[in-house]
Structures are given as C-alpha cells and as structure tokens.
C-alpha positions as MATLAB code, in Angstrom:
seq = 'XXXXXXXXXXXXXXXXXXXXXXXXXXXXXXXXXXXXXXXXXXXXXXXXXXXXXXXXXXXXXXXXXXXXXXXXX';
ca = [
     173.047   60.996  102.692;
     172.293   57.978  104.859;
     172.534   54.539  103.296;
     171.546   51.171  104.743;
     173.413   47.958  103.947;
     171.291   44.817  104.268;
     172.658   41.293  103.852;
     170.398   38.727  102.211;
     170.485   35.263  100.680;
     166.964   35.605   99.313;
     165.458   33.795  102.300;
     167.116   35.481  105.261;
     167.772   39.206  105.510;
     169.924   40.910  108.111;
     168.769   44.518  108.068;
     171.012   47.465  108.798;
     168.753   49.717  110.881;
     171.491   52.240  111.711;
     172.999   52.794  108.280;
     175.992   54.964  107.465;
     176.637   58.350  105.932;
     178.142   58.750  102.463;
     178.246   61.673  100.068;
     176.477   59.748   97.289;
     175.756   56.255   95.961;
     179.200   55.739   94.352;
     180.844   56.471   97.714;
     178.438   54.096   99.489;
     179.283   51.357   96.972;
     182.997   51.993   97.475;
     182.602   51.722  101.254;
     180.617   48.488  100.866;
     183.297   46.926   98.637;
     185.973   47.804  101.217;
     183.973   46.209  104.035;
     183.345   43.040  102.000;
     187.073   42.757  101.232;
     187.943   43.285  104.913;
     185.508   40.523  105.902;
     186.957   38.244  103.226;
     190.584   38.890  104.198;
     189.729   38.417  107.868;
     188.297   34.973  107.125;
     184.788   35.946  108.150;
     183.298   34.845  104.824;
     184.859   31.377  104.814;
     181.636   29.751  106.010;
     179.355   31.683  103.672;
     177.225   29.131  101.871;
     175.323   30.011   98.731;
     174.824   33.407   97.189;
     174.579   36.315   99.594;
     174.156   39.901   98.512;
     174.704   43.244  100.144;
     171.752   45.456   99.266;
     172.277   49.202   99.503;
     169.120   51.164  100.282;
     168.359   54.824  100.816;
     166.785   56.200  104.005;
     163.318   55.553  102.543;
     164.064   51.845  102.048;
     164.392   52.062   98.265;
     166.889   49.584   96.811;
     169.710   51.383   95.007;
     172.354   48.731   94.333;
     173.296   45.072   94.971;
     176.731   43.512   95.443;
     177.319   39.750   95.400;
     179.209   38.361   98.359;
     181.143   35.253   97.473;
     183.089   33.177   99.981;
     186.858   33.278  100.024;
     188.470   30.879   97.625;
];
C-alpha cells in the first residue's frame, strides 16, 4: 500500500506527493516514528516551534493516523 506523510502545524501543510510503500498502517506508523527520531537525533527538529504533526494518509487522501512532532529537549 502507498502512504503519504504530510507535515502540518494547523496553518501550514507540507504535503508528501510521492508517498512511500508499506505493508499496512502499523508498518507505516513504525516507519514514520523512525524518521521522526532520525530527524530529532540529527538536530533537524531543534528549531521546530509549536505543535507540528505528521499526518499519515492513504492514496485516496484519507487521514489514517497523526503523530505529534515535538522539538528536541
């Protein structure tokens, strides 16, 4: 299945037009958590201000899951 991973703060949305393949939603969530942790450990989330979320959608654009993205502490 193809999943799309959009980033949003409720005002601004960065859409993932390409998406990525995963066997199912739990695998897509697992992949998303890994990417968020890699961004955090690489310091790329240090300047994140406010609440951002990673929204997982299916190929039809239906929202399936949300993950909060908090800056590194």
